[in-house]
N, C-alpha and C positions, 0 to 999 in steps of 0.2 A: 501855164504859169507866167506871169508877167515878169520881165526882168527890170532890173533898176541899176543905175550907175552906182558904184561902190565909192564911197568917200574914203580915199586913202588916208587922209589926215585924221578922220575919226577912227580908222583901224589902228593907226599908229598910236593915237592917244590912249585907246583902250588897251593896247599891248603894253605901253608904258605903265599904265595903271596896274596891270597884272604884275609887272616886275616890281613896282613900288610896294604893293601890298603883299606880295607872296602868294596871291591866289592862283589857282590853276585855270580858272574859266570865268568869263564875264559875257554878258548878253546886253545888247542895246536895242530897243524897239521904239519906232516912231511910226504911228499909223500902221500900214500893212508891212512895212520894211523891218526886217530884223537882221542884226549882225551879231554873230557869236564868235568870240576870240578865245582860243584855248592855247595853253602851252603844255608841253609834256611834262610830267612829274618824273623826277629821278626814282628809279626803283630803290626801295629801302633794303639795306643789308640786314639780313636776319642771321643771327648766330644761333646755332644749334649745338646744345651740349647734351651728352648722354648722362643721365642721372642714374645712380646706382639703385637697384631694385629695392624698394621699401614697401612695407605694408601700407596700403592707402587708408587714410582716416578721412571719411566724408566730412567736408566742411559744411557748416549750416548754410543752406541755400538762401535763406531769408536775410542773412547779413550781407551777402554778396550782391544781391539783386538790385537794391536801390543804387548802389555806387556804380554798377556796371550799366544800368539803364536809366539815366536821369530823364530821358525823353518821355518815358512812360509815367513820370510822376505828374499827378494832377496840377501841381503848382509850378510846373516847368514854364519859364518865359523863353520863347524862341525868337531867333532873329527874323524879322520880316524881310530882310534883304541882305545882299552881299555887301560887305564893307569893312570898316575898321572900327572896332568897339573901343570906347573910352569910358572908364569908370568914374571920371571926375569931369567937372565943367572946364577945367584948364589945368595945365601942368602944374603940379605942386599943391593943388587944392585938395580938400577932403573929398573922398569918394562919394557918389551919390547914395550908395547902399553898401553895407558890410554885413557879413553874417551876424545875426543877432539883432539887427535893426528892425523896427517895426515900420512898415510902409503903408500908406493909404492907396486905395485904388485911384489910378490917374496920376500918381506921383512918379516923377522922372527917376528911373533907376540906372540907366545907362544912356550913352549917346552912340549912334552909329554914323560914321561918316561914309557916305557914298556919293561919288561924282562931285566932290568938293562942298556937299551940302550935309550939315549936321542934323541928324534926325533923332529927336528924343524918343527913348523907349520908355513907355509908361507902364506901371504895374497894372496888370488887368484886374487884380483884386487886392484887398488890404490883407496884411498878415505879417509874419515874421520871416525875413530873408534867412534862409538856412544855409544856403551855398551860393557863392558866386563862382561860376565855372569858367570865366574868361579873365584874362589880365588886361592891364591898360595898354592900348594901342595894338591889340591883337587882331589879325585878320579874322573875320568870321563869314561863314557861308549862310545861305538861306535855310531856315529851319533848324539851325544849330542852337542847342540849349544854352542860354546865356547865364541864367540864375534860377534858384528854386525859392518859391514863396510858399510858406505853409500857414 
């Protein structure tokens, strides 16, 4: 395995980007060189409450499935990168797409900022936006579902 010099300034910049965006991991690749910077995430406190015994009534599984698993939806638009999602072209402007809007294939529906570059996220197909699952200026991970187009 060939070794290479580590660019300390690059590592510091990546660490600062993690802090600014609230992400837990970022990776930079150039040729054969790869640098991954991670930061520990604080364990989430979970409150456990004992519920009184009640006869269970099964809930309809079909109603809960779409909300619980939007990534399985055929119209799910996922993030192609780690970055910050923006729902509008600039602060105070109307969003690119809202629930109920009809979009065309190739139309910009969001922007993801990554490494100070604004990347337009285009609708892979035409249809009606049924759900926008991110808020403006929200950090997103690779593969995270951003919105649903039916």
